[in-house]
N, C-alpha and C positions, 0 to 999 in steps of 0.2 A: 553588161552587152545591151544598149540602146533600143528601146521600145522602136518598131516601125512608123512611120510616119500614117500609115493608113491600116488595114487588117486584110488584105487580101494575101499573105505570106499565107501557106497551106501552115506554115510551121507556127500555130499560135502559140508555143512553149517559150516564144521570147518576150508575150505578153507579160508586162507585170500583173500581178493578182488583182488590181483594183481592175484594171481594161480588161480582165479573163472574164472576172466577177459583172462587168457593167456589159460586156459582147451578150453573156446570157440573159442578162435581165434583159436587152435591149429586145434580143429577140426573142423574148418569151413576150414582152409587153407588146409589140410591134403584131404578131403573130392573134395575140389572143384581141386587139383592137383590129386587125384587119377582116378577122370572123365576126367581130360584134357589132363593124360598121357595114360588115355583107350582111348581116340576118337582120340589121334595120333597114337597108336599101328593099329589101325581097319584103318586110314587111311593108313600108310604103309605098312598095310599086302595087301589093296584091291587095290595100286601103279599099276599102267599095268606091269610094271616091279618092285618087293618088292626088295628093296635093304635088302638084309640079315644083313645086319650094323647098318641099320636103325631099324628094326624089332627088331632085339638085342636089340638093343639101346631101345627103346619104351618099352619092355616087363621089363626089367630090374629097368627101373624109375616106371614102374606101380604096380610092384611087392614090390619095394620102398617101395610107397606112401600108397599102399594095408596094409603094413607089419604095420607100421606108425602109421595108420588110427585102425588097431586093437589093436594095446598096449595104446594108448593115454592114459588112464586111469590108466593105469600102471609103467606111467613116473612118478620121482621126477619132485619137482616145479619145477630144475633147467635145466631139461632136457625141460620141456613145454618151457620154456627161450627161452632155443636154440632154440629150433624148431621154435616158433612163427618167430625167430630174422634173420633165418638161410631160412625160407622157405616161409617170409611173402613176402619178392621182386620177389621171384619165382612163388608166385600165382599171384603177381599184372601183372608180364611180362605175364603171361600166361591171366586174363584178358582183356589187353591192345592187344595183338594178337589175341583173337578172337574180338576185334571190327573191 
């Protein structure tokens, strides 16, 4: 049975093993990055002298990750793979920065 073009199907059992893994990874990566960007935004806003450019940057990053998270199950398998490949290293750096 062919994979669905997007992941809106609630029957995720039709996904290939790779796409199911990518979906799980993308959800985890995007959840982590959304929270990380929200924390960075909070810190930027609460700084003694908030820098408008930094606040704007973290606002945009947070909105970007949150929007991707909302759409993650509507992405095609190829789009999911791209999210994992492009944002996986960003998430790894965020975790390492938090240590």
